[in-house]
Every structure is written in C-alpha cells, then in structure tokens.
PASEBA-1860 file (N, C-alpha, C; in nm, 3 decimals):
! residues 81
1> HLIKEFSG> 0.734/-2.859/-0.345/0.708/-2.751/-0.253/0.820/-2.647/-0.259 ~ 0.945/-2.692/-0.267/1.057/-2.599/-0.269/1.057/-2.512/-0.394 ~ 1.022/-2.571/-0.508/1.018/-2.494/-0.632/0.912/-2.384/-0.623 ~ 0.796/-2.419/-0.571/0.687/-2.322/-0.557/0.731/-2.207/-0.465 ~ 0.790/-2.239/-0.351/0.834/-2.136/-0.257/0.947/-2.051/-0.316 ~ 1.044/-2.117/-0.381/1.155/-2.044/-0.442/1.102/-1.949/-0.549 ~ 1.006/-1.995/-0.627/0.944/-1.912/-0.730/0.878/-1.789/-0.668 ~ 0.807/-1.811/-0.560/0.740/-1.700/-0.492/0.837/-1.597/-0.437
9> ITGVSQKD> 0.949/-1.642/-0.387/1.048/-1.552/-0.328/1.125/-1.477/-0.435 ~ 1.166/-1.547/-0.541/1.254/-1.487/-0.642/1.181/-1.424/-0.758 ~ 1.056/-1.466/-0.781/0.983/-1.415/-0.896/1.011/-1.491/-1.024 ~ 1.097/-1.592/-1.018/1.124/-1.677/-1.134/1.007/-1.775/-1.148 ~ 0.956/-1.789/-1.268/0.839/-1.875/-1.286/0.872/-2.021/-1.256 ~ 0.772/-2.093/-1.207/0.791/-2.235/-1.177/0.827/-2.310/-1.305 ~ 0.769/-2.270/-1.417/0.799/-2.335/-1.545/0.947/-2.319/-1.580 ~ 1.001/-2.198/-1.564/1.143/-2.175/-1.593/1.232/-2.254/-1.497
17> LQANIILR> 1.193/-2.259/-1.372/1.271/-2.336/-1.275/1.272/-2.484/-1.312 ~ 1.155/-2.539/-1.342/1.144/-2.680/-1.379/1.232/-2.711/-1.501 ~ 1.235/-2.619/-1.597/1.310/-2.642/-1.721/1.460/-2.645/-1.697 ~ 1.507/-2.585/-1.588/1.651/-2.575/-1.564/1.702/-2.668/-1.455 ~ 1.616/-2.750/-1.398/1.661/-2.844/-1.295/1.733/-2.961/-1.361 ~ 1.854/-2.986/-1.317/1.935/-3.095/-1.371/1.920/-3.221/-1.285 ~ 1.915/-3.203/-1.156/1.909/-3.317/-1.065/1.825/-3.279/-0.942 ~ 1.742/-3.371/-0.902/1.666/-3.356/-0.778/1.695/-3.476/-0.690
25> AAHRWRYA> 1.729/-3.451/-0.566/1.754/-3.561/-0.474/1.730/-3.512/-0.332 ~ 1.684/-3.600/-0.249/1.663/-3.569/-0.108/1.753/-3.660/-0.026 ~ 1.822/-3.601/0.068/1.905/-3.678/0.159/1.852/-3.655/0.300 ~ 1.820/-3.759/0.366/1.761/-3.751/0.499/1.871/-3.741/0.605 ~ 1.829/-3.731/0.729/1.923/-3.714/0.840/2.023/-3.828/0.850 ~ 1.990/-3.945/0.798/2.084/-4.056/0.812/2.217/-4.030/0.743 ~ 2.222/-3.932/0.654/2.346/-3.898/0.586/2.429/-3.794/0.662 ~ 2.380/-3.747/0.773/2.452/-3.646/0.851/2.579/-3.706/0.908
33> NNSQLDEN> 2.679/-3.621/0.926/2.803/-3.666/0.990/2.854/-3.558/1.083 ~ 2.962/-3.586/1.149/3.015/-3.492/1.247/3.133/-3.412/1.198 ~ 3.168/-3.419/1.072/3.285/-3.346/1.024/3.251/-3.199/1.007 ~ 3.334/-3.115/1.066/3.313/-2.971/1.054/3.400/-2.921/0.939 ~ 3.337/-2.865/0.837/3.408/-2.818/0.720/3.454/-2.674/0.733 ~ 3.383/-2.594/0.809/3.410/-2.450/0.813/3.368/-2.397/0.948 ~ 3.453/-2.316/1.009/3.418/-2.260/1.138/3.298/-2.166/1.130 ~ 3.266/-2.117/1.011/3.151/-2.030/0.994/3.019/-2.108/0.990
41> LYNLDTEY> 3.024/-2.237/0.976/2.907/-2.325/0.973/2.825/-2.313/0.845 ~ 2.881/-2.251/0.743/2.813/-2.237/0.614/2.918/-2.203/0.509 ~ 2.876/-2.200/0.385/2.964/-2.157/0.277/2.889/-2.054/0.195 ~ 2.950/-1.940/0.170/2.889/-1.833/0.094/2.984/-1.792/-0.017 ~ 2.942/-1.810/-0.141/3.022/-1.770/-0.257/2.956/-1.646/-0.316 ~ 3.011/-1.529/-0.284/2.951/-1.405/-0.329/2.969/-1.382/-0.479 ~ 3.071/-1.443/-0.538/3.092/-1.428/-0.682/2.978/-1.493/-0.761 ~ 2.938/-1.613/-0.719/2.832/-1.686/-0.790/2.695/-1.672/-0.723
49> CIATCGDW> 2.689/-1.595/-0.614/2.563/-1.571/-0.541/2.494/-1.701/-0.501 ~ 2.570/-1.786/-0.436/2.514/-1.913/-0.388/2.569/-1.941/-0.249 ~ 2.485/-2.004/-0.170/2.526/-2.036/-0.033/2.477/-2.175/0.003 ~ 2.550/-2.240/0.093/2.508/-2.370/0.144/2.519/-2.368/0.296 ~ 2.432/-2.444/0.358/2.438/-2.460/0.502/2.378/-2.597/0.533 ~ 2.401/-2.645/0.651/2.345/-2.774/0.687/2.418/-2.837/0.803 ~ 2.364/-2.949/0.848/2.421/-3.015/0.964/2.561/-3.070/0.939 ~ 2.598/-3.091/0.814/2.731/-3.145/0.785/2.841/-3.043/0.816
57> YTQKGVEG> 2.806/-2.916/0.834/2.906/-2.816/0.871/2.934/-2.814/1.021 ~ 2.852/-2.879/1.099/2.867/-2.871/1.243/2.844/-3.007/1.309 ~ 2.727/-3.033/1.357/2.697/-3.160/1.423/2.575/-3.222/1.356 ~ 2.563/-3.350/1.368/2.451/-3.415/1.301/2.319/-3.382/1.368 ~ 2.216/-3.386/1.288/2.082/-3.367/1.340/2.025/-3.229/1.315 ~ 1.904/-3.214/1.358/1.831/-3.091/1.331/1.893/-2.970/1.401 ~ 1.950/-2.987/1.518/2.011/-2.874/1.587/2.129/-2.818/1.508 ~ 2.211/-2.907/1.453/2.324/-2.861/1.372/2.277/-2.790/1.246
65> AWQSGNKL> 2.171/-2.841/1.185/2.116/-2.777/1.065/2.065/-2.638/1.100 ~ 1.996/-2.628/1.213/1.943/-2.498/1.255/2.057/-2.399/1.282 ~ 2.159/-2.444/1.353/2.272/-2.356/1.385/2.338/-2.304/1.257 ~ 2.357/-2.394/1.161/2.420/-2.356/1.036/2.333/-2.257/0.958 ~ 2.204/-2.286/0.947/2.113/-2.197/0.876/2.099/-2.062/0.943 ~ 2.095/-2.062/1.075/2.085/-1.937/1.150/2.209/-1.850/1.129 ~ 2.325/-1.912/1.132/2.450/-1.839/1.112/2.455/-1.779/0.971 ~ 2.414/-1.856/0.870/2.412/-1.805/0.733/2.310/-1.692/0.720
73> ATRLIHEL> 2.192/-1.709/0.777/2.089/-1.605/0.770/2.139/-1.475/0.833 ~ 2.206/-1.485/0.946/2.262/-1.367/1.012/2.361/-1.296/0.920 ~ 2.446/-1.373/0.855/2.544/-1.314/0.763/2.475/-1.248/0.645 ~ 2.374/-1.313/0.587/2.304/-1.256/0.472/2.231/-1.128/0.510 ~ 2.169/-1.127/0.627/2.101/-1.007/0.674/2.202/-0.892/0.687 ~ 2.318/-0.924/0.743/2.423/-0.823/0.758/2.472/-0.773/0.622 ~ 2.494/-0.864/0.528/2.544/-0.829/0.395/2.443/-0.745/0.317 ~ 2.314/-0.775/0.334/2.211/-0.709/0.253/2.156/-0.582/0.318
81> S> 2.197/-0.554/0.440/2.147/-0.434/0.509/2.222/-0.310/0.469
END
C-alpha cells in the first residue's frame, strides 16, 4: 500500500520503486520507547531530502507518533511555502 501511495504522490513508477527497495520491514508499537532523541520531535536532512518522524522521538504510542508527524508536517509546509 505504501509503495502505491508513494508512487501516486511522487510520480515515480511502482516498478522503479520495487526495483530499488533494499529492505522492507514493519515494526509495530511494541518497539516504541520513551527516549526523546530531538526536541523537534523529528529529523529533517535537507541535504539528502529525507525526513523521519515517529513515536520514538517523543512518547510511545499513537499519540507520540501523531505529535511527531504533525510537527514535521508543519515544518515541511513552512519550508515549501
């Protein structure tokens, strides 16, 4: 599902995406922890155009994931406006 959605957003074909995937893995909520890595609640590397967010930046569970994703989205909206 993620490949299909990413393809739709970026315009990169699903075939090209599939050909370049090195590793696929899913980690469920049981891997969440309470360690805060960054006060921004996300990591944005503008040089490589990649960002990460998730509950591991703040608190475990869906609320922490939402807070992290929301904070990153706000930053990206600001950067791209």
